[in-house]
C-alpha positions as CSV (number, residue, x, y, z in Angstrom):
1,M,101.8,122.8,34.4
2,T,101.2,124.6,31.1
3,E,104.2,124.0,28.8
4,S,105.0,125.9,25.6
5,S,105.9,124.2,22.4
6,T,109.6,125.0,23.1
7,G,109.4,123.3,26.4
8,Y,109.1,126.1,29.0
9,D,106.7,126.2,31.9
10,L,104.1,128.9,31.3
11,S,102.1,128.4,34.5
12,P,101.3,131.8,35.9
13,L,103.6,132.8,38.8
14,P,101.7,133.2,42.1
15,A,101.5,136.9,43.4
16,A,103.8,136.1,46.3
17,E,106.5,134.8,43.9
18,V,106.2,137.9,41.7
19,E,106.6,140.1,44.7
20,K,109.6,138.0,45.9
21,R,111.3,138.4,42.5
22,A,110.3,142.1,42.3
23,A,112.2,142.8,45.5
24,D,115.5,142.8,43.5
25,L,114.2,145.3,40.9
26,S,115.4,148.8,40.7
27,A,112.8,151.6,40.9
28,E,112.9,152.0,37.1
29,E,112.5,148.3,36.4
30,R,109.6,148.2,38.8
31,R,108.0,151.2,37.2
32,V,108.2,149.6,33.7
33,L,107.6,145.9,34.5
34,L,104.9,146.2,37.2
35,D,103.4,149.6,36.6
36,H,103.4,149.4,32.8
37,G,105.7,152.4,32.3
38,T,108.0,153.2,29.4
39,E,111.7,154.0,29.6
40,A,113.0,157.1,27.7
41,P,114.0,156.5,24.1
42,F,117.7,156.0,23.2
43,C,118.7,155.3,26.8
44,G,118.2,151.6,27.2
45,G,121.3,149.4,27.7
46,L,120.2,146.8,25.1
47,L,119.3,149.2,22.3
48,D,122.6,148.9,20.5
49,N,123.4,145.3,21.5
50,K,124.6,143.3,18.5
51,Q,125.7,140.1,20.2
52,E,124.1,136.8,19.4
53,G,121.9,135.3,22.1
54,L,118.5,135.4,23.8
55,Y,116.6,138.1,25.6
56,Y,114.8,136.9,28.7
57,C,112.1,138.4,30.9
58,R,113.9,140.5,33.6
59,L,111.4,139.2,36.3
60,C,110.9,135.5,35.6
61,E,113.6,134.6,33.1
62,L,111.3,133.2,30.4
63,P,113.0,133.5,27.0
64,L,111.2,136.1,24.9
65,F,113.2,137.2,21.9
66,D,116.2,135.9,19.9
67,S,118.9,138.2,18.6
68,G,118.3,136.9,15.1
69,A,114.9,138.8,15.1
70,K,116.4,142.1,16.4
71,F,116.6,145.1,14.0
72,D,117.3,148.8,14.2
73,S,113.9,150.5,14.0
74,G,115.2,154.0,14.7
75,T,112.6,154.4,17.4
76,G,115.0,154.4,20.3
77,W,113.9,151.1,21.8
78,P,115.1,147.5,21.1
79,S,112.9,146.2,18.3
80,F,112.2,142.6,17.1
81,F,110.1,141.3,14.2
82,E,109.0,138.1,16.1
83,P,109.1,136.5,19.5
84,Y,111.3,133.5,20.5
85,D,108.0,131.6,21.0
86,P,104.6,133.3,20.4
87,E,103.2,131.4,23.3
88,H,105.6,133.3,25.7
89,I,103.9,136.6,24.9
90,R,100.5,137.9,26.1
91,Y,98.7,140.6,24.1
92,I,96.5,143.3,25.7
93,E,94.6,146.0,23.8
94,D,95.8,149.3,25.1
95,S,94.0,152.6,24.5
96,S,95.6,154.5,27.4
97,L,97.1,157.3,25.3
98,G,94.0,158.0,23.2
99,M,95.2,155.6,20.4
100,K,94.8,151.9,19.9
101,R,98.0,149.9,20.6
102,T,98.8,146.4,21.5
103,E,100.7,145.9,24.8
104,V,103.0,142.9,25.1
105,R,103.5,141.2,28.4
106,C,105.3,138.1,29.6
107,R,103.0,135.1,29.6
108,R,104.4,133.7,32.8
109,C,104.7,136.7,35.2
110,D,102.5,139.2,33.3
111,S,105.3,141.9,33.3
112,H,104.9,144.7,30.9
113,L,107.5,144.5,28.1
114,G,106.4,147.1,25.6
115,H,104.1,147.2,22.5
116,V,103.8,145.6,19.1
117,F,103.0,147.6,16.0
118,P,102.2,146.5,12.4
119,D,105.1,148.5,10.8
120,G,108.0,146.1,11.1
121,P,110.2,144.5,8.4
122,P,109.5,141.2,6.5
123,P,108.7,138.5,7.1
124,T,106.2,139.4,9.8
125,R,105.8,143.1,9.3
126,E,105.6,143.4,13.1
127,R,107.7,145.6,15.4
128,Y,108.0,144.5,19.0
129,C,109.1,147.8,20.6
130,L,110.5,146.8,24.0
131,N,111.9,148.4,27.1
132,S,115.6,147.4,27.8
133,V,114.9,147.3,31.5
134,A,112.3,144.6,31.0
135,L,114.9,142.3,29.5
136,V,118.0,140.4,30.4
137,F,120.4,139.4,27.6
138,E,122.4,136.1,27.6
139,E,125.0,135.7,24.9
140,R,125.1,132.4,23.0
């Protein structure tokens, strides 16, 4: 077992387990999480969420972002300036749209979450721009 510094199992989920969990996904969740799609801006259910709590991976429930790092970027997607635990995020260089971007994925199940950009607020100056359908929120 590979454990993060915050005590979570980061062992990759076997393909059969990913498919089992994916059986409960809606078509839109499947398109974003498994096919690396993007939801339309200003439509996600977590965009305007102001409650305190944690945002988890929709597929494997790994904690990904804390509400204390959420900010209004004006982009139309939930945005955070840092992850709950950097070890819970995997980074992939993405040049699919003719520009260089960094895709963020869940470390445990490899689900697509969104992208990170270097134009966020202090202290990190990063903007994790995420799809609401990739996340589940649990209030503190």
